NUTIKE-174411 format. One line per 3 residues: number of its first residue (from 1); their letters; for each residue x, y, z negated of C-alpha. Coordinates in pm, whole numbers. Layout:
NUTIKE-174411
NUM	A	X,Y,Z; ...
//
This chain:
NUTIKE-174411
1	MAD	3506,-5130,-21224; 3369,-4820,-21395; 3232,-5031,-21682
4	SLM	3571,-5195,-21726; 3747,-4858,-21734; 3499,-4721,-21987
7	HEN	3548,-5027,-22208; 3927,-4986,-22189; 3903,-4619,-22281
10	SDT	3672,-4705,-22571; 3921,-4962,-22702; 4202,-4707,-22676
13	ENR	4005,-4445,-22864; 3923,-4697,-23140; 4285,-4803,-23186
16	LHR	4532,-4683,-23448; 4810,-4467,-23304; 5178,-4559,-23336
19	TLR	5303,-4244,-23508; 5480,-4374,-23819; 5841,-4459,-23894
22	WQD	5951,-4679,-24181; 6050,-4369,-24377; 5686,-4251,-24367
25	AFA	5563,-4579,-24517; 5845,-4569,-24773; 5723,-4224,-24879
28	LAM	5370,-4358,-24924; 5501,-4659,-25116; 5700,-4436,-25354
31	AVS	5363,-4382,-25520; 5403,-4729,-25671; 5676,-4603,-25906
34	GGL	5427,-4349,-26037; 5237,-4642,-26186; 5483,-4629,-26475
37	FVS	5314,-4311,-26593; 4978,-4490,-26611; 5041,-4814,-26792
40	FGP	5398,-4833,-26923; 5286,-4655,-27240; 5026,-4919,-27333
43	TMA	5277,-5196,-27250; 5544,-5042,-27471; 5295,-4977,-27751
46	AIG	5188,-5342,-27753; 5514,-5535,-27713; 5802,-5287,-27757
49	ALS	6019,-5098,-27510; 6269,-5378,-27436; 5995,-5636,-27377
52	AMF	5809,-5386,-27160; 6121,-5326,-26950; 6158,-5702,-26900
55	IWA	5793,-5735,-26793; 5806,-5443,-26549; 6141,-5543,-26398
58	LAA	6036,-5908,-26357; 5709,-5811,-26187; 5890,-5571,-25953
61	AVG	6147,-5839,-25863; 5866,-6080,-25772; 5701,-5808,-25565
64	WAQ	6027,-5736,-25384; 6076,-6105,-25301; 5719,-6137,-25175
67	NYL	5776,-5843,-24942; 6019,-6051,-24737; 5749,-6313,-24685
70	FAE	5507,-6041,-24577; 5769,-5903,-24337; 5771,-6231,-24144
73	MAS	5391,-6242,-24145; 5379,-5883,-24018; 5596,-5987,-23724
76	MFP	5345,-6262,-23644; 5049,-6022,-23633; 5198,-5689,-23517
79	DKP	4870,-5549,-23385; 4657,-5628,-23691; 4593,-5349,-23943
82	GGV	4525,-5424,-24308; 4840,-5607,-24414; 4831,-5868,-24690
85	PVY	4458,-5961,-24692; 4459,-5996,-24314; 4757,-6233,-24338
88	AHE	4567,-6434,-24600; 4271,-6457,-24363; 4489,-6563,-24070
91	AWK	4647,-6836,-24280; 4329,-6981,-24431; 4061,-6923,-24167
94	ERF	4101,-7266,-24006; 4074,-7434,-24346; 3839,-7212,-24551
97	APA	3732,-6885,-24388; 3562,-6730,-24697; 3906,-6712,-24860
100	GAM	3988,-6430,-24621; 3676,-6240,-24722; 3757,-6269,-25093
103	ATF	4116,-6164,-25031; 4009,-5864,-24825; 3742,-5724,-25053
106	GYW	3939,-5806,-25368; 4242,-5633,-25222; 4036,-5332,-25113
109	FGW	3877,-5297,-25456; 4214,-5339,-25627; 4377,-5066,-25422
112	SAV	4073,-4840,-25417; 4027,-4861,-25795; 4375,-4713,-25830
115	ISI	4216,-4386,-25715; 4005,-4359,-26030; 4272,-4511,-26259
118	VSL	4535,-4256,-26159; 4296,-3961,-26127; 4165,-4020,-26478
121	TAG	4520,-4038,-26614; 4615,-3714,-26438; 4294,-3549,-26558
124	AII	4363,-3651,-26918; 4719,-3512,-26902; 4599,-3181,-26753
127	QAR	4329,-3145,-27015; 4561,-3233,-27305; 4837,-2993,-27198
130	WFP	4654,-2692,-27058; 4291,-2722,-27174; 4315,-2880,-27522
133	SAS	4004,-2699,-27646; 3784,-2825,-27360; 3596,-3074,-27575
136	WVL	3258,-3025,-27406; 3065,-3320,-27266; 2813,-3299,-26984
139	DLG	2520,-3535,-27040; 2397,-3676,-26706; 2137,-3901,-26861
142	VAQ	2282,-4229,-26738; 2640,-4123,-26812; 2844,-3856,-26987
145	MGA	3122,-3656,-26824; 3401,-3465,-26998; 3665,-3225,-26873
148	AQV	3914,-3502,-26783; 3654,-3675,-26568; 3561,-3352,-26389
151	IAI	3929,-3287,-26312; 3968,-3645,-26187; 3676,-3610,-25946
154	VLM	3806,-3277,-25812; 4150,-3433,-25750; 3997,-3725,-25561
157	LAL	3793,-3499,-25335; 4094,-3277,-25265; 4318,-3569,-25164
160	MVP	4046,-3717,-24945; 4101,-3429,-24699; 4456,-3515,-24573
163	NLL	4358,-3883,-24555; 4071,-3800,-24319; 4314,-3611,-24093
166	GAQ	4547,-3903,-24017; 4832,-4117,-24149; 5096,-3852,-24085
169	PAA	4931,-3582,-24303; 4890,-3840,-24582; 5256,-3941,-24546
172	WVN	5373,-3578,-24559; 5179,-3521,-24880; 5364,-3814,-25037
175	KIF	5700,-3699,-24900; 5658,-3372,-25087; 5539,-3540,-25406
178	GAL	5802,-3814,-25365; 6089,-3566,-25346; 5964,-3406,-25667
181	LVV	5912,-3747,-25831; 6286,-3814,-25822; 6337,-3535,-26079
184	PLL	6146,-3685,-26377; 6267,-4034,-26292; 6629,-3915,-26302
187	VFV	6561,-3738,-26633; 6480,-4073,-26793; 6754,-4266,-26612
190	VAP	7025,-4034,-26746; 6857,-3976,-27085; 7075,-4235,-27265
193	LTS	7383,-4034,-27163; 7260,-3676,-27193; 6988,-3661,-27459
196	GQW	7080,-3647,-27825; 6729,-3775,-27902; 6786,-4113,-27733
199	DVS	6812,-4392,-27992; 6895,-4752,-27907; 6703,-4870,-28214
202	NLT	6381,-4772,-28037; 6438,-5052,-27781; 6244,-5319,-27965
205	WGL	6152,-5671,-27850; 5795,-5771,-27935; 5752,-6108,-27761
208	GHP	5809,-6451,-27910; 5812,-6366,-28279; 5700,-6668,-28488
211	GAD	5334,-6636,-28573; 5311,-6291,-28416; 5176,-6384,-28074
214	HWG	5047,-6672,-27864; 5233,-6966,-27708; 5562,-6821,-27832
217	GIQ	5495,-6501,-27639; 5417,-6666,-27306; 5046,-6589,-27314
220	DAA	5103,-6225,-27408; 5371,-6193,-27138; 5129,-6336,-26881
223	VWL	4864,-6082,-26980; 5099,-5789,-26929; 5241,-5934,-26608
226	YLV	4880,-5954,-26492; 4818,-5590,-26584; 5137,-5448,-26426
229	GWT	5100,-5653,-26108; 4872,-5382,-25963; 5170,-5148,-25932
232	AYG	5473,-5380,-25924; 5347,-5554,-25607; 5217,-5233,-25454
235	TEM	5498,-5182,-25203; 5336,-5454,-24992; 5116,-5166,-24870
238	CAA	5385,-5099,-24608; 5253,-5402,-24416; 4910,-5239,-24380
241	FTP	5054,-4982,-24138; 5216,-5236,-23903; 5011,-5136,-23593
244	EYR	5099,-4770,-23659; 5478,-4809,-23661; 5678,-4684,-23364
247	SGR	5924,-4974,-23381; 5881,-5345,-23441; 6149,-5329,-23712
250	DAR	5981,-5056,-23916; 5757,-5291,-24113; 6034,-5503,-24261
253	RAL	6257,-5201,-24319; 5978,-5030,-24514; 5894,-5347,-24710
256	SSS	6252,-5427,-24809; 6361,-5072,-24895; 6052,-4981,-25097
259	GGY	6066,-5312,-25286; 6430,-5252,-25382; 6366,-4893,-25484
262	TFA	6073,-4989,-25706; 6271,-5267,-25874; 6552,-5020,-25957
265	VFA	6306,-4766,-26100; 6122,-5026,-26309; 6449,-5161,-26448
268	LVP	6614,-4826,-26534; 6341,-4577,-26631; 6199,-4792,-26917
271	IGI	6539,-4791,-27086; 6542,-4413,-27086; 6186,-4353,-27199
274	GGL	6202,-4645,-27445; 6493,-4491,-27630; 6324,-4151,-27655
277	VSQ	5993,-4265,-27808; 5949,-4513,-28091; 5700,-4798,-28068
280	PDA	5486,-4661,-28355; 5462,-4324,-28178; 5371,-4501,-27853
283	AAD	5103,-4702,-28033; 4958,-4382,-28184; 4894,-4239,-27834
286	PTA	4998,-4463,-27540; 4890,-4207,-27278; 5128,-3945,-27425
289	VFV	5447,-4157,-27407; 5594,-3970,-27110; 5477,-3631,-27237
292	NGF	5660,-3701,-27565; 5957,-3834,-27371; 5988,-3510,-27177
295	AAA	5962,-3313,-27501; 6254,-3513,-27643; 6471,-3504,-27329
298	LPA	6410,-3147,-27209; 6406,-2802,-27370; 6066,-2673,-27473
301	GFA	5887,-2432,-27244; 5926,-2405,-26870; 6143,-2714,-26814
304	GDA	5902,-2940,-26999; 5599,-2798,-26820; 5770,-2826,-26482
307	ALV	5854,-3191,-26545; 5495,-3253,-26650; 5362,-3093,-26331
310	ITI	5594,-3315,-26129; 5466,-3618,-26318; 5110,-3524,-26228
313	GAL	5225,-3496,-25867; 5363,-3849,-25893; 5024,-3970,-26013
316	LMG	4850,-3798,-25723; 5084,-3983,-25487; 4909,-4298,-25605
319	VNA	4567,-4156,-25521; 4687,-4055,-25176; 4853,-4389,-25102
322	SMA	4553,-4587,-25228; 4318,-4409,-24992; 4552,-4469,-24699
325	DGS	4616,-4838,-24770; 4270,-4942,-24889; 4094,-4784,-24593
328	RAM	4314,-4971,-24346; 4252,-5297,-24530; 3877,-5249,-24492
331	YGA	3915,-5149,-24126; 4128,-5455,-24051; 3876,-5678,-24227
334	ALD	3596,-5536,-24015; 3792,-5604,-23695; 3841,-5963,-23812
337	GLV	3472,-6009,-23884; 3499,-6029,-24263; 3290,-5726,-24365
340	PRQ	3002,-5544,-24192; 3100,-5406,-23853; 3007,-5051,-23959
343	FEK	3361,-5025,-24099; 3516,-5078,-23753; 3472,-4713,-23655
346	LNR	3755,-4459,-23653; 3708,-4083,-23663; 3858,-3846,-23406
349	YQV	4190,-3849,-23594; 4205,-4231,-23561; 4136,-4280,-23932
352	PAR	3889,-4534,-24082; 3695,-4248,-24240; 3397,-4458,-24348
355	AVV	3625,-4676,-24560; 3789,-4367,-24713; 3455,-4208,-24805
358	TAV	3321,-4538,-24941; 3625,-4572,-25167; 3588,-4217,-25299
361	VMN	3218,-4265,-25377; 3291,-4593,-25557; 3564,-4429,-25764
364	VLL	3345,-4137,-25864; 3106,-4397,-26008; 3394,-4575,-26186
367	VLF	3509,-4245,-26338; 3157,-4185,-26469; 3082,-4531,-26606
370	VTN	3424,-4683,-26700; 3618,-4408,-26872; 3930,-4606,-26976
373	PIS	4185,-4640,-26690; 4333,-4966,-26819; 3986,-5122,-26844
376	ILV	3930,-5041,-26477; 4265,-5206,-26409; 4162,-5530,-26579
379	AAN	3859,-5557,-26349; 4042,-5454,-26031; 4338,-5687,-26074
382	IGY	4140,-6009,-26036; 4067,-5951,-25669; 4400,-5784,-25594
385	LLA	4617,-6061,-25741; 4395,-6323,-25575; 4465,-6154,-25240
388	ILL	4840,-6161,-25306; 4819,-6528,-25410; 4625,-6628,-25097
391	AVS	4873,-6442,-24875; 5184,-6590,-25038; 5042,-6943,-25030
394	GFI	4921,-6865,-24677; 5285,-6821,-24574; 5336,-7192,-24647
397	VLR	5017,-7280,-24458; 5127,-7087,-24148; 5474,-7244,-24155
400	RDH	5315,-7589,-24177; 5020,-7548,-23939; 5179,-7315,-23683
403	PQM	5560,-7343,-23693; 5585,-7242,-23324; 5368,-6932,-23352
406	PRT	5563,-6629,-23222; 5762,-6444,-23486; 5993,-6153,-23406
409	FKL	6150,-6195,-23751; 6193,-6528,-23926; 6333,-6599,-24271
412	GRG	6577,-6877,-24346; 6523,-7218,-24502; 6487,-7068,-24847
415	AVP	6164,-6894,-24747; 5924,-7184,-24808; 6069,-7266,-25154
418	LAA	6046,-6895,-25236; 5681,-6893,-25129; 5614,-7206,-25336
421	VTT	5771,-7058,-25651; 5587,-6726,-25616; 5261,-6914,-25549
424	VYG	5289,-7114,-25873; 5397,-6802,-26062; 5112,-6594,-25916
427	AAV	4850,-6857,-25994; 4968,-6885,-26355; 4970,-6508,-26409
430	LLI	4626,-6469,-26252; 4458,-6749,-26447; 4622,-6690,-26785
433	GAS	4631,-6310,-26758; 4269,-6264,-26648; 4124,-6511,-26898
436	SSK	4333,-6370,-27185; 4313,-6000,-27097; 4142,-5924,-27430
439	LSG	4482,-5975,-27597; 4594,-5645,-27444; 4315,-5461,-27621
442	YGG	4170,-5331,-27295; 3993,-5626,-27134; 3681,-5818,-27218
445	PVE	3372,-5988,-27075; 3245,-5671,-26905; 3567,-5607,-26714
448	LAI	3598,-5972,-26611; 3235,-5972,-26497; 3301,-5666,-26280
451	GLG	3605,-5831,-26122; 3424,-6158,-26052; 3119,-5965,-25930
454	ILL	3336,-5792,-25669; 3449,-6131,-25539; 3088,-6248,-25524
457	LSV	2996,-5931,-25335; 3270,-6007,-25084; 3107,-6343,-25010
460	VFF	2770,-6171,-24962; 2920,-5923,-24714; 3098,-6209,-24538
463	VIR	2773,-6403,-24495; 2596,-6092,-24363; 2867,-6034,-24106
466	RRV	2916,-6393,-23995; 2555,-6519,-23996; 2346,-6206,-23941
469	QDE	2562,-5983,-23725; 2787,-6228,-23539; 2603,-6563,-23573
472	LPL	2928,-6751,-23635; 3014,-7051,-23859; 3083,-6973,-24223
475	LRE	3345,-7218,-24340; 3596,-7239,-24057; 3711,-7022,-23771
478	RRT	3901,-7123,-23460; 4231,-6955,-23387; 4274,-6774,-23060
481	AVA	4560,-6923,-22862; 4877,-6712,-22847; 5111,-6727,-22551
484	VAE	5454,-6808,-22689; 5628,-6710,-22369; 5514,-6351,-22403
487	SPP	5651,-6301,-22753; 5977,-6109,-22819; 6285,-6306,-22923
490	VSS	6287,-6444,-23276; 6568,-6347,-23511; 6615,-6644,-23741
493	TDR	6857,-6718,-24022; 7052,-7031,-24101; 7097,-7011,-24476
496	PDD	6839,-6947,-24751; 7006,-6626,-24869; 7063,-6479,-24523
499	FIR	6722,-6315,-24489; 6815,-6046,-24746; 7149,-5987,-24572
502	TTA	6979,-5972,-24230; 6728,-5708,-24336; 6989,-5499,-24518
505	KEM	7207,-5499,-24205; 6919,-5384,-23986; 6855,-5087,-24215
508	Q	7210,-4955,-24178
//
């Protein structure tokens, strides 16, 4: 009796607390829109502002559509932390269990690498604006570290603190940054109407010109869709907090609202910034596109500096959200037996602290050895987009293999065709984009080797956990039976387009 009580108390102490509302996850997911400040400049410099807007808006629309699929999957596994990679594992474990391991570690690396990508970008902006003469370089023997890298590391360590204190402190940090983020985004949305510097001739189209690019522009488009997928799909992070929501409806509310918000931002902001900065100016310094945009849209002095500070805050939102989401993905993977069980532990604030610290250490190394943020992105996207692909295709697998599995939210008949289309699209972008990443000017054999090496490492960790620690089969895993009678009522839809209407109604 005493042993049973102690075991129950131990399980309770090692369980995530239900403290979040959908608005908290929405605030964390607002960090996704800050991804514009990282890689829209290189996109615009390469293919023109109008083409870049098309790429970013299309990727965000796909991400928004995928979120509805993840909302149904979240309702199937309401007590599982980790979100998308966990859903991929649940879908494929009876057919090919290592797929879950690759999805999990690839997803974790993809999200965790955002920490160094965004920190380096913020560090470069801070150095360029306020410490332009800091040209010193610290020689560490095996690596060299400049001022931007030092600033990036300091920012990472500072944002690690609220993440170690719980999901609520991390969400509050993003609520503050998110409220400020609206200011610079609105500046660019209204720029065509208010700024005398906005010029429609700057909105150039750089895809599909005869002899200028590959496959009539399709290959180049696939490369940039591959590169922007890291941020355009990022609102799926709302699913990772499913066991921490107070209500069963919070997951789908967060997924649908954040997906719609991000699509609107990615469709409108590029028009504003694209008209303020010419493509030649963007090509001369892609990282300074938004700095130059602020200079054109706002008066010099305090207003410009204030907008720049807010932009840096938007970038730090990404660091904060990445720590929160990536750590829960690793924790969920450990609970499912996909990575070493050492990652199962929570600290006294019910946070997977070991996963947070591991991510920070890895990103410090990335900052030291891979100094270009977009190059890090090329490597990280392989695993991340593979995780998304396995989860989206896993939706079809779960509908086929387990149609009667309890779901508190079920999409209409258009869901499976939607999953099929996004699966084909995702596979094409992943294969063409990764193999052709050198066309962007940022990828190459080293970055691809890093990305593939991460997937190989995931298989190694999976073998260690399954064969050494748990002594379980490697290729297939049996599913634990679920009692259908105990599940809450399912809300289903009758027509393919009703699932969007259903979710919108619930949010009112």
